C-alpha positions as a Python dict, from the first residue, in 0.01 Angstrom:
ca = {
    (1, 'L'): (0, 0, 0),
    (2, 'L'): (273, 239, 53),
    (3, 'E'): (378, 207, -308),
    (4, 'R'): (103, 245, -486),
    (5, 'T'): (-227, 294, -362),
    (6, 'A'): (-551, 35, -398),
    (7, 'E'): (-743, 243, -602),
    (8, 'Y'): (-452, 258, -871),
    (9, 'P'): (-318, -89, -929),
    (10, 'E'): (-54, -142, -1120),
    (11, 'L'): (-185, -244, -1491),
    (12, 'D'): (146, -325, -1676),
    (13, 'A'): (79, -668, -1852),
    (14, 'A'): (480, -688, -1871),
    (15, 'H'): (512, -697, -1476),
    (16, 'Q'): (688, -997, -1396),
    (17, 'P'): (552, -1157, -1062),
    (18, 'P'): (813, -1159, -776),
    (19, 'A'): (1041, -1444, -763),
    (20, 'P'): (992, -1722, -534),
    (21, 'R'): (1125, -1672, -192),
    (22, 'P'): (1448, -1888, -104),
    (23, 'F'): (1396, -2192, 154),
    (24, 'Y'): (1624, -1980, 398),
    (25, 'D'): (1652, -1647, 540),
    (26, 'P'): (2019, -1531, 530),
    (27, 'E'): (2057, -1325, 838),
    (28, 'M'): (1934, -1684, 1006),
    (29, 'V'): (2164, -1854, 805),
    (30, 'R'): (2449, -1573, 944),
    (31, 'Y'): (2348, -1600, 1299),
    (32, 'A'): (2345, -1978, 1299),
    (33, 'L'): (2715, -1977, 1180),
    (34, 'K'): (2838, -1729, 1407),
    (35, 'L'): (2668, -1934, 1709),
    (36, 'S'): (2796, -2253, 1592),
    (37, 'G'): (3128, -2077, 1558),
    (38, 'A'): (3124, -1957, 1919),
    (39, 'M'): (2972, -2278, 2014),
    (40, 'A'): (3312, -2489, 1847),
    (41, 'V'): (3588, -2209, 2013),
    (42, 'M'): (3444, -2267, 2343),
    (43, 'L'): (3401, -2671, 2320),
    (44, 'V'): (3758, -2676, 2229),
    (45, 'I'): (3876, -2454, 2536),
    (46, 'A'): (3613, -2657, 2775),
    (47, 'L'): (3798, -2987, 2637),
    (48, 'F'): (4151, -2838, 2674),
    (49, 'T'): (4060, -2736, 3035),
    (50, 'Q'): (3950, -3124, 3077),
    (51, 'S'): (3695, -2967, 3333),
    (52, 'A'): (3316, -3112, 3378),
    (53, 'E'): (3207, -2810, 3495),
    (54, 'M'): (3286, -2603, 3173),
    (55, 'T'): (2974, -2718, 3040),
    (56, 'A'): (2822, -2393, 3188),
    (57, 'A'): (3059, -2195, 2935),
    (58, 'L'): (2853, -2375, 2627),
    (59, 'W'): (2535, -2308, 2784),
    (60, 'T'): (2661, -1947, 2833),
    (61, 'V'): (2711, -1899, 2453),
    (62, 'L'): (2396, -2054, 2380),
    (63, 'I'): (2212, -1836, 2563),
    (64, 'A'): (2386, -1507, 2553),
    (65, 'G'): (2447, -1508, 2191),
    (66, 'L'): (2150, -1338, 2035),
    (67, 'P'): (2109, -1247, 1649),
    (68, 'T'): (2147, -860, 1720),
    (69, 'H'): (2470, -669, 1819),
    (70, 'G'): (2267, -454, 2126),
    (71, 'A'): (2060, -769, 2224),
    (72, 'T'): (2393, -935, 2258),
    (73, 'V'): (2558, -712, 2443),
    (74, 'R'): (2288, -640, 2694),
    (75, 'K'): (2244, -1001, 2779),
    (76, 'M'): (2581, -1078, 2790),
    (77, 'T'): (2659, -792, 3065),
    (78, 'L'): (2305, -927, 3270),
    (79, 'R'): (2455, -1251, 3267),
    (80, 'F'): (2789, -1176, 3333),
    (81, 'S'): (2654, -920, 3647),
    (82, 'G'): (2408, -1148, 3768),
    (83, 'S'): (2643, -1471, 3743),
    (84, 'L'): (2938, -1311, 3917),
    (85, 'L'): (2730, -1165, 4217),
    (86, 'G'): (2539, -1501, 4234),
    (87, 'G'): (2903, -1666, 4241),
    (88, 'V'): (3031, -1443, 4492),
    (89, 'I'): (2707, -1510, 4737),
    (90, 'A'): (2739, -1874, 4703),
    (91, 'L'): (3115, -1869, 4758),
    (92, 'A'): (3097, -1647, 5055),
    (93, 'M'): (2770, -1914, 5193),
    (94, 'L'): (3001, -2189, 5133),
    (95, 'M'): (3281, -2039, 5350),
    (96, 'V'): (3027, -1946, 5631),
    (97, 'V'): (2740, -2186, 5651),
    (98, 'T'): (2898, -2546, 5528),
    (99, 'P'): (3195, -2548, 5791),
    (100, 'N'): (2964, -2454, 6068),
    (101, 'F'): (2592, -2580, 6024),
    (102, 'D'): (2522, -2926, 5902),
    (103, 'T'): (2106, -2908, 5961),
    (104, 'V'): (1908, -2908, 5644),
    (105, 'V'): (1687, -2651, 5783),
    (106, 'T'): (2019, -2406, 5800),
    (107, 'Y'): (2054, -2462, 5425),
    (108, 'M'): (1697, -2469, 5359),
    (109, 'A'): (1690, -2095, 5544),
    (110, 'V'): (2020, -1988, 5370),
    (111, 'C'): (1853, -2091, 5018),
    (112, 'F'): (1534, -1950, 5131),
    (113, 'L'): (1696, -1613, 5205),
    (114, 'V'): (1888, -1582, 4906),
    (115, 'L'): (1658, -1689, 4634),
    (116, 'L'): (1407, -1446, 4785),
    (117, 'G'): (1658, -1151, 4734),
    (118, 'C'): (1731, -1271, 4388),
    (119, 'A'): (1337, -1303, 4293),
    (120, 'W'): (1306, -980, 4432),
    (121, 'T'): (1604, -833, 4194),
    (122, 'A'): (1424, -1009, 3937),
    (123, 'Q'): (1069, -850, 3970),
    (124, 'S'): (1217, -538, 4060),
    (125, 'S'): (1218, -360, 3704),
    (126, 'S'): (1260, -520, 3337),
    (127, 'R'): (1665, -367, 3333),
    (128, 'L'): (1719, -600, 3611),
    (129, 'A'): (1506, -879, 3538),
    (130, 'Y'): (1755, -1121, 3350),
    (131, 'A'): (2022, -1032, 3642),
    (132, 'G'): (1826, -1139, 3881),
    (133, 'S'): (1702, -1435, 3764),
    (134, 'Q'): (2067, -1548, 3655),
    (135, 'M'): (2200, -1461, 4013),
    (136, 'G'): (1980, -1672, 4165),
    (137, 'T'): (2063, -1973, 3913),
    (138, 'A'): (2438, -1925, 3953),
    (139, 'F'): (2360, -1970, 4330),
    (140, 'V'): (2171, -2275, 4287),
    (141, 'L'): (2448, -2436, 4063),
    (142, 'I'): (2720, -2335, 4259),
    (143, 'F'): (2599, -2361, 4629),
    (144, 'A'): (2379, -2667, 4622),
    (145, 'G'): (2419, -2842, 4292),
    (146, 'L'): (2337, -3196, 4356),
    (147, 'S'): (2421, -3163, 4741),
    (148, 'P'): (2556, -2922, 4976),
    (149, 'S'): (2943, -2877, 4894),
    (150, 'D'): (3266, -2808, 5124),
    (151, 'R'): (3493, -2784, 4825),
    (152, 'V'): (3535, -2481, 4659),
    (153, 'T'): (3702, -2614, 4299),
    (154, 'E'): (3378, -2688, 4144),
    (155, 'P'): (3194, -2365, 4197),
    (156, 'L'): (3488, -2165, 4126),
    (157, 'W'): (3507, -2358, 3796),
    (158, 'R'): (3145, -2303, 3736),
    (159, 'I'): (3172, -1916, 3769),
    (160, 'W'): (3503, -1926, 3551),
    (161, 'A'): (3309, -2124, 3283),
    (162, 'V'): (3032, -1822, 3216),
    (163, 'I'): (3281, -1559, 3241),
    (164, 'L'): (3486, -1735, 2989),
    (165, 'G'): (3181, -1797, 2780),
    (166, 'T'): (3071, -1454, 2811),
    (167, 'I'): (3414, -1335, 2661),
    (168, 'V'): (3435, -1593, 2400),
    (169, 'T'): (3054, -1470, 2296),
    (170, 'T'): (3198, -1128, 2277),
    (171, 'V'): (3442, -1189, 2081),
    (172, 'V'): (3252, -1352, 1792),
    (173, 'F'): (2941, -1142, 1807),
    (174, 'V'): (3043, -814, 1890),
    (175, 'L'): (3428, -781, 1742),
    (176, 'V'): (3436, -1072, 1482),
    (177, 'W'): (3111, -1040, 1320),
    (178, 'P'): (2845, -793, 1446),
    (179, 'A'): (2575, -783, 1310),
    (180, 'Y'): (2329, -459, 1372),
    (181, 'A'): (1961, -432, 1391),
    (182, 'G'): (1927, -177, 1200),
    (183, 'D'): (2128, -305, 893),
    (184, 'A'): (1865, -584, 891),
    (185, 'M'): (1548, -379, 940),
    (186, 'L'): (1529, -212, 615),
    (187, 'P'): (1569, -540, 351),
    (188, 'R'): (1312, -744, 604),
    (189, 'L'): (1062, -437, 576),
    (190, 'R'): (1042, -416, 248),
    (191, 'K'): (1010, -818, 204),
    (192, 'L'): (717, -793, 423),
    (193, 'L'): (555, -523, 228),
    (194, 'R'): (597, -720, -107),
}
């Protein structure tokens, strides 16, 4: 309707019909190549470290790598800050609670209070929602896992995995091959109008 109004349709008999749509979207192919490249780099690094806790890095690349530059930077910033804060809280609880208490009620109280704060942060603002939920997720993965742990090495590997996954995603999605939403908007709008 923006190119020609309904009252004056184009009557040119020589007008060619539009070409058939390709079965793939070039923007999505580009995004899939970037994501698979970042996952491959992270997999090589994770295999090199020989630590099972590095699977968090692969999940970080998968979750934080988004199709556009701005969305990727925003989500990575929130994920990094939430994971770091949740990791610091979990490590503090590992150092304070685990050596001094051995009842289930204590662990339940600690989990309840920390997760209450994380939920409050997640519900407080749309700008902080993802960071709050990531803070709670990091706390649960580090503090509890499958059972309360008094060893600090696995939680530290998990925190390092999230940080390393964020770094690899930043390098691939923001520095090596950025994709800006404004560049893809006009071609997609033209396709939509046709």
